[in-house]
SEDRENVEX-662878 format. One record per residue (C-alpha): residue number from 1; residue in three letters; x, y, z negated. Coordinates in steps of 0.001 Angstrom, whole numbers, plus 500000, padded with zeros to 6 digits. Layout:
<sites>
NUM/ALA/X/Y/Z
...
</sites>
This chain:
<sites>
1/MET/137918/563418/391934
2/SER/138159/566515/389756
3/GLU/136280/566888/386481
4/LYS/134035/569512/388049
5/GLN/133241/567259/390996
6/SER/132442/564382/388623
7/LEU/130092/566632/386706
8/LEU/128344/567860/389823
9/GLN/128038/564339/391221
10/ALA/126567/562987/387978
11/VAL/123992/565767/387733
12/GLY/123281/565634/391467
13/ALA/122406/561944/391198
14/LEU/119587/562689/388766
15/PRO/116045/563011/390106
16/ASP/114774/566548/390718
17/ASP/112337/566203/387835
18/ALA/114990/565135/385312
19/SER/114390/566536/381836
20/TRP/116934/568520/379839
21/SER/117325/565465/377637
22/GLU/118193/563272/380636
23/ILE/120626/565879/381947
24/THR/122281/566206/378540
25/ASN/122536/562431/378140
26/THR/124167/562173/381559
27/LEU/126716/564838/380687
28/LEU/127483/563227/377323
29/LEU/127952/559861/379009
30/LEU/130378/561460/381451
31/LEU/132262/563011/378526
32/ALA/132353/559614/376784
33/ARG/133841/557983/379870
34/ARG/136321/560631/380910
35/GLY/136826/562929/377936
36/SER/139547/562883/375323
37/GLY/139427/562678/371555
38/THR/139935/566418/371447
39/ASP/136871/566850/373668
40/TYR/134835/564831/371159
41/ALA/136142/566872/368252
42/SER/135261/570112/370039
43/LEU/131759/568866/370807
44/TYR/131078/567845/367213
45/ARG/132652/571012/365831
46/THR/130195/573169/367801
47/GLN/127260/571302/366264
48/LEU/128218/571870/362630
49/THR/126292/574479/360662
50/ALA/127755/576766/358008
51/GLU/126101/574634/355310
52/GLN/127633/571456/356715
53/LEU/131058/573086/356910
54/ALA/130728/574217/353300
55/GLU/129847/570658/352269
56/TYR/132900/569289/354080
57/ALA/135132/571951/352561
58/ASN/133892/570902/349121
59/PRO/132620/567358/349728
60/LYS/130150/565594/347478
61/GLY/131440/562239/348690
62/ASP/134694/560931/350095
63/LEU/134519/562534/353570
64/ARG/136427/565679/354419
65/LEU/136004/567661/357644
66/ASP/139692/567262/358516
67/ASP/139367/563487/358186
68/VAL/136261/563367/360384
69/ILE/137890/565499/363087
70/ALA/141080/563433/362943
71/GLU/139053/560242/363366
72/LEU/137154/561684/366333
73/GLU/140393/562772/367970
74/THR/141790/559220/367760
75/ARG/138766/557595/369400
76/HIS/139095/556403/372943
77/PRO/136299/556980/375465
78/ALA/133830/554105/375676
</sites>
């Protein structure tokens, strides 16, 4: 089954009155099962704000953005 077909099947199995939250959770679960570490890194990268990026570029603690992305890329789907 192609990735697109998996996506359509997962969303199609939801009830007609499914909320955006339920739809999003279903899609994230599908990504967790079939996606790659790079997919995770891309997803998290799109959620970072300019302020968060600035903090990672000049961290207050021990975490750096490059380290976080590298860790996400090495994770295996659940």
